N, C-alpha and C positions, 0 to 999 in steps of 0.2 A: 501494499499499500505509499503512496505515495503520500509524505506528509508538507507542508507544513508549518512552519516558525516563524511567530509577531515576537522581535521582543522588544516588549515593553520599558525598561528599566537597568541599568546599572546604576548601582550602591557598593560604596564603599564603606565601610566601615574598622573600627579596628579599636576593640572592648580596651576597657582604659583596666581589664583587672591583666597582668601577665598571662597567669601559666591560663586563659585564656585567647583562643585562638584568634587571628586574624578570619575576615568575613569581608565576600559582594558578593554583597541583595541583586538577587536576580531572580527575575521574570518575563513569559512567555507565557504567549499562545497559541499554544496548540492546534493546526486542524488537517482537516485528510482532504484525500486530493480533488473532493468535491467541494471544496475551500468548508464543509460543516466543519464544527465547530467539535475539539472531539471535545466532552465535556467526564461531570461528577464520575471520569474515571483513573484507576488504581497506573500509572504507567512509568515506567525506568528513564532514567536519564546519566545517560557518560557524556563529560565535559571533557572537554581536553583544550591543554592554552599551550598553544606556537607560538615562541619565537622569533622573527626576522619576517615570518608569510605565513598568508594562511595559511600554506601547509608547510610550514618551516618545522625545525626541529620541539619536537614533546615538553618541552621541559615540568608539567602537573598532570594528572588525571588520575580524576573518581572520577564514583557516580553515585541518583537516586532514584527514591522511589520517591515520589509523589503523588498525586490528586489532586487531580483537577477541576476546580470549580464549574459552578453552572454559568460560564464565562469562558467555559477553552481553558483558565487561565492556571500558570503551576507559580507558588515562590518558596523561590526553594533559599542558602547562601552555599557561595563555592568556599571552598574551605572550611565546609564539614561534612563533607560525603564521604564517601567509606576510598577509601584513598587505593587508586590502582597503580600511581608509579609520583613518585617521588615526594617535594614539602616544599604546600604552598606554603609554609612562611620561610620561602631558601630561595627564593624565582628573582632573577637580581631583573628588579623589574625597570635598571636605570642603564637595559642589553636592551630595550621594544625595538621596533614597537611592538604590543605581542595581540596569540587573535586567538577565543572562543570559540572552538569550535562547538558545536551541538548537538548530539544525537536521543532516536530516542528509540522507544519501542513501546509502543502503545496498549499490549500485551499484558504489559511487565515483567519479563522474561526480558535476556541479554538480546535478541536477535535487533541490533541496532542499524538506523538507518539517520545516516546527517543528513541534517531539516537544518544548518541555520552557523554559517560562520561570523563571523564582523571584527572589530577591527576594534579594539583597547584605544579610541582615540586623549583618552588623558587618564593617566596614572595617580590615582589616587595620596595623597600628599601622605596621607597617613602611610602609608605602609611603602611612596616612597621615601619621607623620611628617614625608613634602617639603613637605606644603600645609597644615601646619597652620600655615606665619606668616599663609594668610588668616583664619583663623578668628577665633573673641570672646579678645579678650583675647593681640591675637599684637603684638610690640611688640618683638621680637627680643629679648626675653631670659626676660619671665614671659608664661607657653600661656594665659596666663588673667585679662592686663589685657588691656585695649581703652581704642584708640586714640584720643585726641581732636586731631579733627579739624576743623581754624577754618574757621566759616563766615562768610563778611567781605561776598562778593557773592551777589546771586543764580543758581542754579543748577538745572539739572536732578540729582535723586539717581543716583549713584553707582554701581557693586560694591563699593567702598573703603571704603562708607562701612555697609559692611551687619558689623551687631551692634562696631556700635564708635560715642565718638560725639560727636554733633557740634557742638560750643562755638561759639552763636553771638555776637559779641560790638557787629555791629555788622546792621541790619535787612535782611532780607536775607528773599526766599521762595525755599520746597525746593520744588518740581514733583514728583509724582509720576506719570511717566511708563508710556501702555498696555506690557503688552511686555518689563514691565522681570523676567527670565527672573536675573541674576545676587545678587537674592531670593528664596530661597525658601518657600514657608506655611511660619512661624512662625519663619523669623527678626525682629529691632525691628535697632534703630537708634535706641538714646540719646538724649538731647535736649535744648541748658544754652541759654540765655536768657537774657544778660551784662547790670546795669545800663545799664539800663534801654533794650535793644537791642525790637525785636519782629521774633522769629520764625513768619512764615509761611508753613503747607503748603498747600498746591495739588495736589489733582489736576483731571486736566485730560480730555480729552472719553476717554471710554473707561475710566475707573479711578472706583471707589468709595474714600472719605473719611467709614468710619461709617455707614457703609449709601448714603451720597447720592449719587450719579452729580455728576462735578464737586465733592466735599466742597470743604470751608476750613477750618480752624483756627487760630488765632492763640497766640503764643503773646507777656506782655506780659509783661519783669521791669521792675523799677523801681530807680532809680539807688541802688546798695550791696547789690544783691539779686543773686538768684540761682532761673532760673523753670525745672524740668526739667519731662520730659516723658516719655514709650516712642510711640512707629511701629512695629507687629507691619504683617508682612502675616498675610490671613487665608484670599485661596484668589486664587486669577492676577484681575493686578486686581484688588484688592479690598486692605486695607489699615483698620484702626483702629486709635483714636490718642490716649490719656491724658494727661491733669496739664496741659487749659487749658483 
């Protein structure tokens, strides 16, 4: 049976008691393929939260057994169902966007049909605040001040580099590795090369830098001065760099 779903409301609430789970209120109207309401029925729902795209990584799944009312409406709290995979309280909301997929079995069983995938267009403050220290500007005090990360030896790009500043005071190479998912499209890394040091940005096999596979960029500073640049992710395994 082909189903239809109308999502009425996503509301985020965070219980003030530390021992209580974070939860996202969810309401939807369930309709059959003929557009008739599925009323006064015990149904099963599976909620899946995807990261990145509507078909991206599943970061959380849970199931619910709920009753529709006279209007075909169901109400539940995401985060309080029977967990299939993941941990709702540990979802990295800062690594969005996130999409919520709803699957339903109107007989109350586990023969789920996909009936809706919607993007969560805004991250609730209460949930996002838990992971705010990972965003640009996290130094534990000012949420808009980037961390300064020393770079004195050659290494691969790391998740902690994203949206912060790399300070190169000794010549080194930063390698861009394929499949680096900690950096999302649009994320940036500030680059500083100090006092005669040379910073090399190297894209290895399968990664593009400035539209060139295995591209390379070099920042050369002179003694007593600083060279600045910006690295930005433009697509999967693709980056552009400015300032060299």
